[in-house]
C-alpha positions, 0 to 999 in steps of 0.5 A: 767093116766087111766091105773094107776087109773084102777090098783089102783081101782083094788088093792083097790077092792081086799083089800076090798074083802079080808077084807070082807072075813076076817070079815066073817071068824071072825064072824064064829069064834066068833059064837063058844066060845069054840074055844077061850077056846081051845086057852087058854087050849092047850098052857098049856096042850100040853107041859105038855105031854112032860115036865113031861116025860122030868122031869122024865128022868132028875132025881130028881136033874136034874143029867141027864141034862148034855147031854141035855145041851151040845146038846141044849145049855141050861139046861132049858128044860121046856122053850125048850119044850114050844118054840118047842110045841108053834111053832108046834101048830101054824103050826097045827092050820094053817093046820086046818084053812087055809089049810081047808078053801077052802075045808070047803067052798066047803062042805058048798056049797058056794065055787062055788059062791065065785069063780065066784065073780069078784075078784082075786081068791087067795083073797079068801084064803088071806082074810081068812088067815088074820083072822087066823093070828089074832087068831094065835097072840091071841094064841101066846099071851096067851102062853106067859102069861100062861107060865109066870103065871103057869110055871114061865118061861119067853119066851120073853128074850134076844134080843127082836128085833131078836125074832121079826125078827124070828117070822116075817120071820116065818109068810110067811113060815107057811102061804105059806105052809098053802095056798099050803096045802089048794089048794092040799086038795081042789084038792084031797079032803082029809084032815085028812091024809095030816094034820097028815102027815105034822104035824108029819113031823114037830114034828119028824124032826124039834126037837120040844121037843129035839135037832136035833143033836140027830137025825140020819144023814139022818134025819138031812138032811131032817130037813135042808129042813124044815123052822121050824128047823131054826125057833125053833133053832133061837128062842131058841138060842135068848131066852134061850142062849142070842144069838146075831145076829152073832150066829143066822144069819145062821138060819135067812138067811135060814128063809129068803129064805123059806119066799120068796120061800114058798109063791111063791110055795103056789101061784103056788099050788093055780094056779094049783088047779085053772086050774084043776078046770076049766078042771074038775069042781072039785069045785062042787064035795063034 
């Protein structure tokens, strides 16, 4: 009875700690209204950089869309691009926010004091991730509304339950990678080069604006080891081709594996950073 009470209190205290950290990150976010403006501009501005070249290559009457339609399974290249860029931007936001959360605390000079608090240290990252997940949901909602109003496209088509399952499975993949990335950034104290490398990897290998089938075989092998490849394919198939469960089940099965493995890998990277911090005192380094 006593042990059960202690465990219950410990879990409850960790939850309070995570909520306190999430609230702190939310207060910081609200202090910079321009961040809200960015979340309203980028869902439209970023896809246009790919939509206009695609329209030019397709020709005035879309005569060159036959090959694209055969490889992508749809002629709606605008929605195809918007779905890919939205997932890419979600991952990019996570890299900058969750991936640099510990590093930002270190540069503010508050990480050491937070590290000494009587809480599980992973709660520091998980608490901040809660706020970043909330802002990501705001970004996705803004994308859906603005694409409907400005582009005249509706992303929420097909089986909504399958779309929801695909997004839910993508969440632990993205934030598992974000936690692992944030731990390694804290260890090596370098962020910009790592962020550019990771988001470039997703943009090129996962078919952000083109079907993966056009890639060389060796690049398709690398794409098969990235969760975003399956998430983009599943969401596009459901939304644009009205695919059913049987059609997207292979993608969902791969996403499920990634949703289990990547959070574990993120926690392992965090534990590695924690052990290194004890030996080297890296938390106090700028």
